[in-house]
C-alpha positions in Angstrom: 154.6 121.3 169.3 157.2 121.1 172.0 159.3 118.1 172.4 159.1 116.3 175.6 160.0 113.7 177.7 157.4 111.5 179.5 156.8 112.5 182.7 157.5 110.1 185.6 157.6 109.9 189.2 161.3 111.2 190.1 163.8 109.6 191.6 165.0 110.0 195.2 167.9 112.5 195.4 171.2 111.1 195.7 172.1 113.3 198.7 168.7 113.0 200.7 167.7 116.0 200.3 164.4 118.1 199.1 164.7 120.9 197.0 162.7 123.1 195.4 163.1 125.1 192.0 161.1 127.8 191.0 161.7 128.4 186.6 160.4 131.2 185.5 159.8 133.1 181.7 158.1 133.9 178.8 155.3 131.6 177.1 155.7 133.4 173.9 159.5 134.4 174.2 162.5 133.5 172.0 162.3 130.8 169.3 163.1 127.5 171.2 162.8 129.2 175.0 159.6 126.9 175.6 161.6 123.7 174.8 164.7 124.7 176.4 162.6 125.5 179.8 160.9 122.1 179.2 164.1 120.1 179.1 165.1 122.2 182.3 161.9 121.1 184.2 162.3 117.4 182.9 166.2 117.4 184.3 164.8 118.9 187.7 162.2 116.4 188.1 164.3 113.3 187.4 166.6 115.3 190.2 164.0 115.0 192.8 163.4 118.7 193.0 159.9 119.8 193.3 159.3 122.4 190.7 157.1 125.2 190.0 157.0 127.1 187.2 155.6 131.1 186.5 154.8 131.9 182.6 153.7 135.4 181.6 151.3 135.2 178.8 151.5 137.7 175.7 149.8 141.0 175.4 146.5 140.7 174.0 147.7 142.8 170.5 150.3 140.4 169.8 147.7 138.1 167.7 146.8 134.5 168.5 149.6 132.8 167.1 151.3 133.8 169.8 148.5 133.2 172.1 148.4 129.6 171.1 151.8 128.9 171.3 151.8 130.0 175.0 148.6 128.2 175.3 150.6 124.8 174.1 153.3 125.7 176.3 150.8 125.9 179.4 149.9 122.5 178.4 152.8 120.8 178.2 154.2 122.4 181.3 151.0 120.9 183.8 152.2 117.6 182.5 156.0 117.6 183.3 155.6 120.1 186.3 154.5 120.0 190.3 153.0 123.6 189.9 152.5 126.2 187.4 
């Protein structure tokens, strides 16, 4: 359910430096939020950053639909980020 670019080996950064980025967000947040986070992580990886992602999960009382959406986002993040 999430649009994503294919994962690839990131090119060298132009400035020669090593970078690390932490992306934190909700796995069951606002509409379009998951896609936006995936785009951000893809952009950071293309720039050569090591990307660590931390996602919160929905509460059990929020229902199975939100839990399934959260699981799908976690799986997509595992494909494009360095660490989830």
